[in-house]
N, C-alpha and C positions, 0 to 999 in steps of 0.2 A: 448424418448428424447435421443439424441446422447451424449455420454460421451466424445466426442472429443472437444477440445478447441483450435482451430487454433489461431495463427500460431503454428505449431508443430516443435519440434526439429528434426534435428540440426538447430540451429538458424543462420541466416545471420544478418548482421548489421541492415538491414531494418526490418526484422521480430522480432529481439530483441527489437528494439525501439517500434514497434507496440505492442508487448506483454507487455512492461512496461506501455504504455498508456492505454491499456485495463485494466490492474491491477489498475492503478490510477483511472480510471473512475469507476470501480467497488467499490473501497473503498470510493470514494467520494459520491457514492449513499447512503452510510450508511445503506445498506440493508443486514443484516447478513445472511439471507437465500440465497440470490443471490450470495453474495461474497463467502460463504462456498462451493458453487457448483463448484468453480474453483479449488478446492483442491481434492486430492484423498481421498477415504474413510478412509485410514490409514495414512493420512498426519501426519507429525511430525514437530513441531515448537519449536524453542526457541525464546521467545519474552522477551527481557530484561532478568530477572532471572526466568521467568515463562515458564513451559514446557507444550505444548499442544499436545495431542495424538488423532488423528482422527478428521473427519469432524464435528461430533457433538460437541466436545470440542471446535473446532475452532469457530463454530457458537455461542456457549455460550460465549466464550471470546469476540467476536465482539459485541454481544448484551450488555455486561457489559461495554466494552470500549466506545461505542457510547452513553451510558447513562451518563457516566462521562464526556466525551470529547464533549462538546456542541459547535455548530457552526464550526464543524470540516471541514477543507479544506486542501487538500493534493496535493503536487507536487512531482512526482518521476522523476528521470533522470537515463538513462542507464549509468553505469560505465564501465562494461566489460561483455563479454559473450564468451562462448565456448561450442560447442556441445549442451547439454541439460541443461546448467547452465547459469544463468544471475545474475550479481551483479548490484545493484542500490544504489543510494543515494537519500535521500528524506528529505523533511521538511513538517510539517503541523502545522497549527495554530488552536487553540481551547481555550475555556474558561471553567472553572469549574462552579459549581452551585452557587458560591459566586461572579462570575463575574471577577475572576482573569484570565488574558490572558497568554498563553504560546505559544512558538514556539518550537516544538519538532524536533530535527535533528537526522537522523539516516542513517544506511546502512543495506541493506538486501542482503543475498545470497540465491538464489532460485535454486531448482533442479526440473526438470519436467520429467514426464513419457512420453512414446511414443505417448500418446493421448493429450499431451499438458496440462495435469492437474499437478498442483504443488504438489510434494510429500514431499519436504523438504523446510523449511523457517527458516532462522536464522537471527534474527533482533537485532541490537544493537542501542540504542538511548538514548538521553538525552533531558530533558525539560529545556528550558530557560524561566524564567518569563519575560514577556514584558508588556509594557503599551498598552492600546487599540490603542493609536495614533501611535504606532510603527508597527502595523499590515501591512503586505504587500499583503495578499491574500484577495481580496475584491469582488470576483464574487458571484452571488447568490448561495445558497446551491445547490450542485449537481456537474455535470461535469464542469471541468475547461474549459472556452472558449478557442478556438484555438488561439486567438490573445492575450491571457494573457501570460506575460513573464514566462519563466521557471526558474529553480534554477540558472543556469549560468547567464541568463540575469538580474536576480535580485541581483546578487553578493553574492549568498548564496552557 
């Protein structure tokens, strides 16, 4: 199996948008094994106040995340890019095991190696409690349909 994950840096506007959508699709799969393969074996993350070192820790983090964050649906949007770095903003909706709904808003800064694997991920985010009738992300679990509005179209 190839360790290359196109599109590869340096990114163009089009390839950066493609990389963001590929990441969104992966996270919406909620498959920790598959998602972790997009990161280097020595990847380094800061997610909120949690620090993750290596692909195995990233996979364990994702397993725990998606057990807690049920009905998870995510939208990412390109914010900026240069060379091997991409900045995104995102929002996702989920509920906890008590049925309380949240919309989490955040920003991520990504750095990729020459093979297109993410080696650094810095995430800042906040959770906003919402009522179920305030949800905006209503597609079936999995990949966001191409015709579903993005963050800007939703006014987020």
